[in-house]
N, C-alpha and C positions, 0 to 999 in steps of 0.2 A: 284651220283647213288649209293653210298655206303649205306649199306653194300653189295648191290648185286654185285658190281664190284670188291670187295675184293678177290673174287674167280673165277669170270667170266668176260672176257673182254666184254665191252659194245656191239660190234657187235654180240656177242653170246647170248645176251638177247633175250628172246622170247616173241613173241605176236601173237595171233591168231594160235598157234601151230607150228610156224617156227621162226627161229632166224632172226634178222634183216638182217645180212649179206646175208641170203639165199634169202631173198626178192630181194636183189640188184642183186645178180648173176642171178637169174631167169630173171629179167627184162632186164639186159644187154644182156643175150643170146637171149631173145625174140626180142631185137632190133638189132640183128645181129652182136653183140659185144662179141666175145667169148673168146678172149685172155685178161686175167685178171692178174694183178700184186697187191699183197696184201702186204702192209707195216706192219711188225709185231714189236709190242713193248710190252706193259703191257701183260703179260700172252698169248703172240702171240702164243706160241706152242699149245695152245688149239684151236686157229682158225685153224692152219694146220692140226691138227688132225681131226677136225670136217669136214673140206671142202676137204681135200685131194688134189689130182691133178685135181679135178673139173670135171672129166669125168662123173660122175653121173648126172651132170647138163647140159652136153653138152658144157663144157667150158675147157679151158686150163688154169689152175691156177699155177702161180710161185709166190714165196715168196721173199721179200726184208727184210732182219734183220737189225734192228736198233741198236742192242746192248744192254747193260745194262741200258742205259738212252734214252728215247724216244727223237728223233731228232726235234720234232715239225713239223708243216706243210711243211715248206720249205726244211729243212734238211732231211726230210724223202723222199721228191720227188727227191732231188738231188742224194741221195744215190741210189735210184731205176732207175736213167736215163740209166745206162748201160743195164738195161733189157727192158726199154721202147723203146730205139732206137732213130732215128732222126726225126721221123715224130710227128705231134701233137698227143696229148694222152688226153683222158677223165679222170678226176679225180673226185672222190666222197667222201663225209664224210660218215663213217660207222654208224652214229647216227642219220640219218634222215630217214623219211618215205614219199613217194611221188608217185604220178602217173604220173610223168614227162615223156614225149615220148623221150627217149634217142636217138632213131634212128635219130632224126633231128640234133643231134650234131655230125654226123660223117663226116661233111665237114671241110674244113680248116678255121681256124680263120683268120680274116682279119688282125688283128695285131699280138701281142704276146699272147693274151688271149681272151677268151670269156667267160663271166660268166653269169649264170643264177641268176636272182634276183627274190624275191617274196615280197608281201605286209608284212609289219612289224608285227610280231606276238605281242601278248600281253606282253610276257616277254622282247621283244627287240624293244621298241616303237620308238627309235631314228634312227634305221636302220645302215647300214654300208656305203653304197655308193649311189651316185645320178646317176640316168639314163637320159641322154639327147639324145633323138632320139635312135640312136643305140650305142652310146658311154657311157661308164662308167667313172664317175668322182669321185675324192675323196669328194668333197663337191658340194652342190647345193640344191635346194628346194625340189626336188622329191626324198628324201632319201628312200631307200629300203634296205632289208635285203639280204645278200649273202646266197644263198641257199646251199653252199657247193657242188655245181655242176658247174665244169668248163673244158674248153678245153685250154690246154696250149702248146706253142712251147717250145722245149728244150731251145731255145735261150733266153728265159726269165731268165734262170739261169746262163747265160754267166757271168763268173767273181766270182760266188759264190765258197767259201770255204767249204769243208766238215765240218760238225759239226751241231750244234743245232741252227736253226733260223726259224723264221716264214716267210709265204708266203706273208702276207699282205703288208709288205714294199716293196717287189719287185713288187707287183701289183700296188701300189700307184705311184711308179716311172714310170711304164709303162703307167699309166693313164695321168700323167703329160705331156707325150708325144703324148697323143691321140692314144696310142696302144692297148687299151682294149675295146672291144665291148661288148655288153650285150643284154639280153632281159629279159622281165617281165613275169614270169609265175604265172597265177592267179588260177591254179588248186590246187589239194590237196598236201599239204606240212606240215610236222611237224618236229621239232628239238626234238629227244627223249633225252632231257637233264635231266630230273627228273623221279622219280618212279611215279608221278602222270600223266606225259604225256605218259609213257610206259603202265600204266593201261588204259589210254584213248584210246590209239591205239589198245590194246587188245580188248577192248569193241567194238571198231569201226569194227575190223576185224570179232569179234564173231557175230555182227548184220548181217554183209555181208553174212556170212556162213549160217545164218538163213533166208536170203533173205529179211532181213528188213532194209530198208532205204539205200540200196546199192548204192554207187556212181557209176559213169559211167565206172570208171576203177579201177583196184586193185592197192593198195599201193605198191610201191617198194622202197626198201630202199638201203655205203661201206666207212670207210675211206679207196676208193680202195687204204685207209691208214688204215689199221687194221685188171690201173694206177689209185692215190689218191690225196690230197687237203689242203684248207686254214683253 
């Protein structure tokens, strides 16, 4: 996303007149999820300055600082666990756009994690994981893409050491034990990883504002990393 992200963290990039992270916060509050932890890394102080304590959105926002070097998806969540508490938490990527109904993820996961998967987009045709009924496997025929939306138990991180590490290996270990459930979501979802996709999202939202070809629900987009994700 450079040069856009040289001076602006990706969650603060705008589409349709709002930043990506604002869409997410609004969607979470609408779903009844008002306590938000945001992991801060690259230019994170700008995110805190933009969102503040979250009161203007009807949320309570707190921040977990990763320090001078981003701790990746696993390390960032581990660092935030003291703020997240002992109950399962929802974690989102800050560079997605979706109309996924977050309210249905407020329950307890069956195992250590519950992942939302989507059909493979053009830029990621081989997918990430396989979904067999309600269980997510590392390999299989029906491979799908991880949407960057998941519910995790803190116990998933038992034995992890503070520092930089990815979430995916922890998930694969749990999958081997049959402890990761999942679901396929066929609604609107985008990974805003390039300027072209950001422009496409902006155009989609602009069409919706004009009442042209509006989908049934509005997009919502957090790395509630930048609770957050893989």
